C-alpha positions, 0 to 999 in steps of 0.5 A: 054681720057682727059690729057696726061699720067704720064711720066715714073718714071725715067722721069721728070714730065711735066707741061701738066701732072701736070695740068691734072692728079690726084691729082694735076689736082684737082681744088678743094677737099671736104669731103662729107659724109665721101667721098673724092670728087675731082673736075676736069676732070678725067678718069680711070687712075686717078681712078686707081691711087687713089685706089693705094693711098688709099688702101682698098678704092673704087674710082669712076668717076662720071657723071661730070667726078669728082673723088670720093674716098669712104670708104670700103664697100661690095656694089658698091659705089654710087656717091655723085651726085646720092645720093643727088638728 
């Protein structure tokens, strides 16, 4: 897993966590076809955080380890990288 965990709620934020965890670990963010796209190196912890931040939205980590937040829908979200190949 890339990067450290976030510190507990009563502890101060660390520089390492600030630089690694979503959303502050995002190097760039874009809106592509209605999908929020965050460039960085993310994992399932960041995906869970994004889904709590955007209730009802579906997040996924794509093959480039970037984070995508998709609109609500019934089908599983398809990565922007797969959709535009």
